[in-house]
Backbone as CSV, one residue per row, in Angstrom:
resi,resn,N_x,N_y,N_z,CA_x,CA_y,CA_z,C_x,C_y,C_z
1,MET,26.940,21.139,27.030,26.988,19.706,27.263,26.394,19.395,28.638
2,SER,25.529,18.408,28.696,24.872,18.055,29.952,25.788,17.192,30.804
3,GLY,25.749,17.443,32.115,26.507,16.623,33.044,25.622,15.550,33.657
4,ILE,26.246,14.552,34.243,25.517,13.501,34.944,25.351,13.922,36.388
5,LEU,24.146,13.837,36.894,23.880,14.216,38.284,24.498,13.210,39.238
6,SER,24.832,13.683,40.412,25.383,12.806,41.445,24.316,11.844,41.946
7,ASP,24.760,10.769,42.590,23.808,9.830,43.195,22.938,10.514,44.236
8,ASP,23.515,11.456,44.979,22.720,12.189,45.976,21.590,12.969,45.309
9,ALA,21.919,13.607,44.179,20.888,14.367,43.464,19.811,13.438,42.917
10,LEU,20.218,12.294,42.375,19.242,11.333,41.851,18.382,10.753,42.961
11,ASP,18.972,10.551,44.138,18.193,10.105,45.298,17.123,11.138,45.657
12,THR,17.525,12.422,45.639,16.601,13.507,45.976,15.440,13.583,44.991
13,LEU,15.747,13.441,43.722,14.721,13.586,42.694,13.859,12.340,42.527
14,PHE,14.450,11.147,42.721,13.755,9.910,42.367,13.763,8.853,43.471
15,ARG,14.929,8.306,43.792,14.990,7.070,44.569,14.503,7.218,46.001
16,ASN,14.802,8.329,46.638,14.373,8.524,48.024,13.170,9.454,48.146
17,ALA,12.744,10.022,47.044,11.611,10.955,47.075,10.313,10.186,47.319
18,ARG,9.427,10.787,48.073,8.175,10.137,48.418,7.004,11.093,48.203
19,THR,5.828,10.528,48.016,4.602,11.321,47.996,4.177,11.540,49.447
20,HIS,4.153,12.796,49.855,3.887,13.085,51.275,2.407,13.336,51.537
21,ASN,1.994,12.889,52.735,0.594,13.000,53.168,0.447,13.791,54.456
22,ALA,1.562,14.139,55.088,1.535,14.930,56.323,2.651,15.956,56.227
23,TRP,2.440,17.067,56.908,3.311,18.220,56.697,3.738,18.850,58.011
24,THR,4.963,19.373,58.035,5.385,20.199,59.154,4.765,21.588,58.963
25,ASP,4.914,22.426,59.961,4.351,23.777,59.839,5.358,24.774,59.260
26,GLN,6.469,24.281,58.741,7.455,25.156,58.106,6.848,25.761,56.838
27,PRO,6.826,27.074,56.735,6.184,27.715,55.579,7.022,27.589,54.303
28,VAL,6.386,27.868,53.190,7.052,27.925,51.890,6.976,29.377,51.417
29,ALA,8.120,29.978,51.205,8.172,31.392,50.808,7.690,31.578,49.377
30,ASP,7.062,32.716,49.111,6.659,33.048,47.743,7.859,33.017,46.802
31,GLU,9.012,33.436,47.300,10.235,33.442,46.484,10.557,32.025,45.992
32,THR,10.322,31.030,46.839,10.574,29.633,46.453,9.620,29.206,45.347
33,LEU,8.383,29.649,45.411,7.416,29.315,44.369,7.807,29.955,43.038
34,HIS,8.346,31.161,43.093,8.854,31.804,41.873,10.021,30.996,41.297
35,LYS,10.927,30.558,42.169,12.063,29.753,41.719,11.590,28.441,41.111
36,LEU,10.575,27.850,41.717,10.025,26.590,41.219,9.533,26.771,39.780
37,TYR,8.693,27.775,39.567,8.196,27.991,38.205,9.331,28.334,37.243
38,ASP,10.324,29.076,37.719,11.430,29.456,36.841,12.256,28.252,36.402
39,LEU,12.149,27.121,37.096,12.724,25.863,36.620,11.757,25.153,35.677
40,VAL,10.503,25.076,36.078,9.491,24.357,35.284,9.431,24.896,33.854
41,LYS,9.505,26.194,33.704,9.277,26.812,32.388,10.289,26.396,31.337
42,TRP,11.447,25.865,31.768,12.480,25.481,30.811,12.295,24.069,30.262
43,GLY,11.403,23.282,30.841,11.168,21.932,30.338,10.526,21.973,28.960
44,PRO,10.883,21.034,28.071,10.356,21.069,26.708,8.882,20.720,26.614
45,THR,8.197,21.406,25.703,6.816,21.102,25.326,6.706,21.224,23.811
46,SER,5.657,20.655,23.252,5.448,20.658,21.807,5.341,22.091,21.287
47,ALA,6.213,22.456,20.363,6.242,23.812,19.803,6.316,24.877,20.894
48,ASN,6.959,24.508,22.015,7.082,25.420,23.158,5.722,25.959,23.602
49,CYS,4.678,25.115,23.506,3.312,25.600,23.743,3.026,25.948,25.193
50,SER,3.727,25.342,26.133,3.687,25.739,27.550,2.271,25.976,28.067
51,PRO,1.380,24.964,28.022,-0.013,25.194,28.397,-0.288,25.195,29.895
52,ALA,0.674,24.812,30.714,0.412,24.729,32.155,0.066,26.105,32.723
53,ARG,-0.925,26.118,33.592,-1.290,27.309,34.361,-1.420,26.859,35.804
54,ILE,-0.816,27.593,36.720,-0.692,27.140,38.102,-1.263,28.186,39.051
55,VAL,-2.094,27.730,39.973,-2.557,28.561,41.079,-1.953,27.984,42.354
56,PHE,-1.178,28.785,43.067,-0.609,28.367,44.344,-1.561,28.820,45.450
57,VAL,-2.183,27.881,46.110,-3.153,28.190,47.157,-2.432,28.136,48.502
58,LYS,-2.265,29.310,49.129,-1.560,29.413,50.407,-2.435,29.959,51.522
59,SER,-3.321,30.874,51.187,-4.078,31.584,52.213,-5.184,30.713,52.793
60,LYS,-5.632,31.076,53.967,-6.756,30.381,54.599,-8.002,30.513,53.728
61,GLU,-8.190,31.689,53.137,-9.351,31.919,52.265,-9.276,31.034,51.030
62,GLY,-8.082,30.915,50.466,-7.898,30.070,49.298,-8.161,28.606,49.609
63,LYS,-7.681,28.145,50.760,-7.906,26.753,51.155,-9.397,26.492,51.387
64,GLU,-10.094,27.439,51.965,-11.538,27.271,52.188,-12.291,27.210,50.862
65,LYS,-11.806,27.946,49.888,-12.398,27.924,48.550,-12.188,26.565,47.880
66,LEU,-11.037,25.953,48.149,-10.709,24.648,47.575,-11.394,23.498,48.300
67,LYS,-11.639,23.675,49.568,-12.121,22.596,50.452,-13.335,21.830,49.923
68,PRO,-14.379,22.483,49.410,-15.559,21.725,48.965,-15.297,20.775,47.802
69,ALA,-14.201,20.966,47.096,-13.896,20.121,45.941,-13.107,18.872,46.322
70,LEU,-12.611,18.797,47.550,-11.707,17.720,47.940,-12.457,16.474,48.386
71,SER,-11.918,15.312,48.041,-12.467,14.060,48.560,-12.094,13.944,50.031
72,ALA,-12.821,13.102,50.748,-12.587,12.955,52.188,-11.150,12.531,52.480
73,GLY,-10.613,11.636,51.654,-9.260,11.137,51.892,-8.168,12.160,51.649
74,ASN,-8.475,13.216,50.922,-7.476,14.246,50.622,-7.680,15.527,51.418
75,LEU,-8.723,15.561,52.231,-9.102,16.810,52.899,-8.064,17.265,53.921
76,GLU,-7.766,16.435,54.901,-6.894,16.856,55.995,-5.493,17.211,55.511
77,LYS,-4.922,16.361,54.653,-3.546,16.615,54.216,-3.448,17.864,53.346
78,THR,-4.518,18.178,52.622,-4.502,19.373,51.781,-4.697,20.631,52.619
79,MET,-5.581,20.561,53.583,-5.813,21.737,54.421,-4.598,22.052,55.295
80,SER,-3.801,21.034,55.626,-2.634,21.268,56.481,-1.356,21.561,55.705
81,ALA,-1.362,21.330,54.397,-0.167,21.603,53.586,0.079,23.110,53.499
82,PRO,1.327,23.541,53.570,1.608,24.971,53.450,1.122,25.567,52.128
83,VAL,1.213,24.788,51.055,0.790,25.242,49.725,0.107,24.075,49.017
84,THR,-0.961,24.371,48.328,-1.530,23.413,47.388,-1.510,24.058,46.016
85,ALA,-0.795,23.430,45.103,-0.732,23.940,43.730,-1.838,23.291,42.917
86,ILE,-2.592,24.111,42.219,-3.578,23.617,41.255,-2.911,23.682,39.894
87,LEU,-2.642,22.514,39.328,-1.993,22.433,38.023,-3.081,22.354,36.958
88,GLY,-3.197,23.392,36.174,-4.183,23.429,35.106,-3.502,23.497,33.754
89,TYR,-4.320,23.463,32.715,-3.799,23.591,31.343,-4.770,24.452,30.548
90,ASP,-4.206,25.320,29.726,-4.992,26.260,28.927,-5.305,25.623,27.577
91,VAL,-6.591,25.388,27.319,-6.984,24.728,26.067,-6.813,25.651,24.854
92,GLU,-6.618,26.936,25.105,-6.328,27.877,24.025,-4.895,28.409,24.142
93,PHE,-3.997,27.523,24.563,-2.580,27.843,24.682,-2.014,28.457,23.404
94,TYR,-2.586,28.078,22.268,-2.057,28.515,20.965,-2.119,30.023,20.781
95,GLU,-2.946,30.706,21.561,-2.999,32.172,21.462,-1.669,32.816,21.857
96,ARG,-0.849,32.087,22.625,0.448,32.628,23.054,1.597,32.196,22.144
97,LEU,1.310,31.396,21.122,2.389,30.893,20.272,3.137,31.989,19.497
98,PRO,2.481,33.068,19.074,3.278,34.128,18.441,4.399,34.641,19.346
99,GLU,4.158,34.613,20.643,5.169,35.032,21.623,6.153,33.899,21.925
100,LEU,5.644,32.664,22.029,6.457,31.540,22.487,7.188,30.804,21.365
101,PHE,6.693,30.915,20.138,7.299,30.215,18.992,7.393,31.186,17.824
102,PRO,8.108,32.309,18.023,8.047,33.421,17.058,8.644,33.117,15.693
103,HIS,9.507,32.119,15.594,10.143,31.830,14.312,9.213,31.084,13.358
104,ALA,8.001,30.703,13.842,7.011,30.067,12.959,5.687,30.810,13.129
105,PRO,5.499,31.897,12.400,4.305,32.715,12.575,2.993,31.959,12.388
106,GLU,3.053,30.850,11.662,1.829,30.073,11.402,1.551,29.031,12.483
107,ALA,2.361,28.961,13.538,2.261,27.873,14.519,0.875,27.761,15.156
108,LYS,0.220,28.882,15.338,-1.125,28.864,15.927,-2.076,27.972,15.122
109,THR,-1.918,27.964,13.817,-2.825,27.194,12.961,-2.579,25.691,13.046
110,TRP,-1.472,25.290,13.637,-1.214,23.866,13.825,-2.167,23.259,14.850
111,PHE,-2.775,24.115,15.684,-3.580,23.626,16.806,-5.009,24.164,16.831
112,ASN,-5.240,25.377,16.338,-6.555,25.997,16.536,-7.611,25.532,15.544
113,TRP,-7.265,24.606,14.665,-8.227,24.079,13.687,-9.196,23.083,14.313
114,SER,-8.877,22.573,15.508,-9.720,21.561,16.146,-9.665,21.719,17.653
115,LYS,-10.830,21.919,18.278,-10.873,22.021,19.739,-10.360,20.748,20.392
116,GLU,-10.744,19.604,19.829,-10.324,18.318,20.390,-8.805,18.157,20.319
117,TRP,-8.225,18.471,19.165,-6.780,18.375,18.993,-6.050,19.337,19.921
118,ALA,-6.558,20.547,20.032,-5.929,21.538,20.913,-5.979,21.074,22.363
119,GLU,-7.128,20.526,22.785,-7.231,20.084,24.180,-6.340,18.882,24.452
120,GLN,-6.253,17.951,23.507,-5.338,16.814,23.678,-3.899,17.302,23.838
121,THR,-3.531,18.252,23.013,-2.177,18.807,23.068,-1.941,19.512,24.400
122,ALA,-2.925,20.291,24.832,-2.809,21.024,26.090,-2.693,20.071,27.271
123,PHE,-3.523,19.036,27.282,-3.505,18.082,28.393,-2.187,17.309,28.428
124,ARG,-1.749,16.826,27.285,-0.494,16.054,27.220,0.688,16.894,27.693
125,ASN,0.803,18.082,27.135,1.951,18.925,27.466,1.830,19.544,28.849
126,GLY,0.609,19.820,29.287,0.410,20.290,30.658,0.777,19.217,31.674
127,SER,0.469,17.955,31.347,0.853,16.839,32.223,2.373,16.688,32.264
128,LEU,3.000,16.858,31.114,4.462,16.830,31.048,5.041,17.917,31.954
129,GLN,4.475,19.105,31.888,4.932,20.187,32.759,4.657,19.886,34.227
130,GLY,3.591,19.124,34.494,3.326,18.700,35.864,4.426,17.806,36.411
131,GLY,4.975,16.937,35.550,6.117,16.124,35.965,7.337,16.980,36.259
132,TYR,7.593,17.963,35.391,8.695,18.882,35.664,8.481,19.600,36.999
133,PHE,7.231,19.943,37.269,6.875,20.672,38.490,7.301,19.883,39.731
134,ILE,6.984,18.595,39.763,7.320,17.765,40.922,8.831,17.666,41.085
135,LEU,9.545,17.462,39.988,11.003,17.372,40.066,11.622,18.707,40.472
136,ALA,11.080,19.801,39.961,11.588,21.122,40.345,11.378,21.372,41.834
137,ALA,10.206,20.999,42.345,9.936,21.174,43.777,10.946,20.388,44.608
138,ARG,11.186,19.147,44.241,12.143,18.317,44.978,13.553,18.894,44.893
139,SER,13.906,19.448,43.737,15.254,19.995,43.570,15.480,21.229,44.439
140,LEU,14.394,21.882,44.853,14.489,23.076,45.706,14.294,22.751,47.187
141,GLY,14.295,21.458,47.509,14.185,21.065,48.912,12.772,20.928,49.429
142,LEU,11.790,20.980,48.541,10.400,20.796,48.949,9.993,19.342,48.769
143,ASP,8.997,18.934,49.518,8.341,17.652,49.296,7.045,17.917,48.551
144,ALA,6.608,16.913,47.809,5.410,17.063,46.972,4.428,15.948,47.263
145,GLY,3.157,16.284,47.166,2.089,15.303,47.310,1.085,15.460,46.185
146,PRO,1.421,14.990,44.972,0.476,15.105,43.857,-0.715,14.189,44.061
147,MET,-1.879,14.600,43.559,-3.074,13.788,43.799,-4.186,14.088,42.814
148,SER,-5.002,13.063,42.631,-6.333,13.203,42.065,-7.268,13.233,43.284
149,GLY,-8.465,12.715,43.164,-9.328,12.673,44.341,-9.930,14.030,44.680
150,PHE,-10.510,14.681,43.664,-11.198,15.951,43.873,-12.205,16.120,42.750
151,ASP,-13.135,17.033,42.948,-14.163,17.317,41.959,-13.620,18.361,40.988
152,MET,-13.326,17.911,39.775,-12.700,18.794,38.789,-13.592,19.978,38.432
153,ALA,-14.885,19.723,38.292,-15.807,20.806,37.925,-15.830,21.884,39.003
154,LYS,-15.784,21.471,40.267,-15.789,22.453,41.364,-14.509,23.272,41.390
155,VAL,-13.374,22.620,41.115,-12.110,23.369,41.077,-12.117,24.350,39.914
156,ASP,-12.577,23.898,38.750,-12.640,24.798,37.590,-13.542,25.991,37.880
157,GLU,-14.673,25.737,38.505,-15.615,26.822,38.804,-15.028,27.796,39.822
158,ALA,-14.354,27.266,40.836,-13.834,28.109,41.912,-12.606,28.913,41.496
159,PHE,-11.763,28.333,40.631,-10.478,28.963,40.346,-10.264,29.378,38.889
160,PHE,-11.007,28.786,37.965,-10.764,29.070,36.555,-12.008,29.535,35.804
161,ALA,-13.056,29.911,36.527,-14.290,30.354,35.867,-13.991,31.541,34.952
162,GLY,-14.602,31.512,33.759,-14.424,32.605,32.818,-13.105,32.580,32.067
163,THR,-12.344,31.491,32.220,-11.066,31.366,31.518,-11.119,30.153,30.583
164,THR,-10.025,29.918,29.896,-9.905,28.741,29.024,-9.017,27.683,29.678
165,VAL,-8.892,27.750,30.998,-8.046,26.819,31.751,-8.899,25.756,32.418
166,LYS,-8.403,24.510,32.408,-9.033,23.389,33.095,-8.021,22.764,34.045
167,VAL,-8.510,22.258,35.179,-7.615,21.626,36.145,-7.159,20.263,35.634
168,ASN,-5.920,19.929,35.952,-5.355,18.616,35.660,-5.216,17.822,36.957
169,PHE,-4.377,18.308,37.892,-4.238,17.639,39.182,-3.828,18.653,40.240
170,LEU,-3.856,18.225,41.480,-3.439,19.049,42.604,-2.116,18.515,43.130
171,CYS,-1.321,19.387,43.724,-0.053,18.952,44.308,0.226,19.752,45.574
172,ASN,0.174,19.076,46.711,0.546,19.721,47.962,2.056,19.892,48.001
173,LEU,2.492,21.000,48.588,3.916,21.323,48.691,4.248,21.757,50.108
174,GLY,5.441,21.436,50.522,5.918,21.864,51.828,7.079,20.999,52.260
175,HIS,7.207,20.856,53.560,8.233,19.991,54.132,7.495,18.845,54.806
176,GLY,7.632,17.665,54.221,6.847,16.522,54.662,7.238,16.027,56.042
177,ASP,6.232,15.567,56.768,6.441,14.907,58.048,6.535,13.411,57.775
178,PRO,7.700,12.790,58.030,7.868,11.368,57.715,6.853,10.464,58.410
179,LYS,6.254,10.942,59.495,5.261,10.121,60.209,4.049,9.819,59.338
180,GLY,3.833,10.617,58.309,2.675,10.410,57.450,2.936,9.500,56.263
181,LEU,4.160,8.950,56.170,4.494,8.114,55.022,3.988,6.688,55.186
182,PHE,3.536,6.120,54.085,3.202,4.706,54.041,4.470,3.910,53.728
183,THR,4.413,2.595,53.952,5.487,1.735,53.466,5.555,1.881,51.951
184,ARG,6.751,2.039,51.440,6.885,2.310,50.014,6.429,1.111,49.181
185,SER,5.615,1.391,48.175,5.114,0.343,47.283,6.190,-0.048,46.273
186,PRO,6.127,-1.287,45.781,7.118,-1.720,44.787,6.904,-1.042,43.442
187,ARG,7.901,-1.133,42.589,7.822,-0.635,41.225,8.086,-1.793,40.265
188,LEU,7.570,-1.669,39.065,7.778,-2.714,38.068,9.219,-2.695,37.558
189,PRO,9.806,-3.877,37.319,11.171,-3.926,36.795,11.205,-3.612,35.300
190,PHE,12.396,-3.320,34.822,12.605,-2.942,33.425,11.952,-3.915,32.458
191,ASP,12.170,-5.216,32.650,11.709,-6.187,31.657,10.201,-6.386,31.633
192,LYS,9.503,-5.841,32.622,8.039,-5.892,32.610,7.431,-4.661,31.936
193,VAL,8.244,-3.660,31.698,7.753,-2.368,31.203,8.373,-1.964,29.876
194,CYS,9.624,-2.341,29.674,10.405,-1.778,28.570,10.838,-2.839,27.569
195,LYS,11.035,-2.390,26.343,11.643,-3.205,25.292,12.692,-2.350,24.599
196,ILE,13.763,-2.969,24.192,14.739,-2.309,23.337,14.683,-3.030,21.998
197,VAL,14.331,-2.317,20.947,14.137,-2.974,19.633,15.094,-2.392,18.594
């Protein structure tokens, strides 16, 4: 049975959480990145397809490899972040379904009949896993800075060449410096977004 999270926990995950643009020099341990993924992997995906593939860029060499793909507005904050996660999705995720969805041996055929259908499924579910990723990072005391604003082809070439993985988005991780925060933007109210029918 699921419990209701405390207000403090909800503040951490949602209400007080911010997209960070500046970072302290406090490092992020590899162990924390393992813990992060070990939370992400439990989030639901279609037929447990789990298409997300993640590259954690920490080293100076890795950041230099990423640098040419970044837009000017994302350059400084990405180069100074302790970690930049490249969130990708595997368009041939179905090759792992015998392992991930063993009770339906035919599950691979639900997706591999169409490249377009498989990629739509991979992108949708990989994006879903990206949302879990941000919440998992926040739950472990990290701040997150998810972003677009990069050359996707350059990232794919630099980090996923020769694979069936494509980049979705980037997410800086670390301990945010509040000095880099903008005034928080408003959000749409329930009645402008939702209907109960």
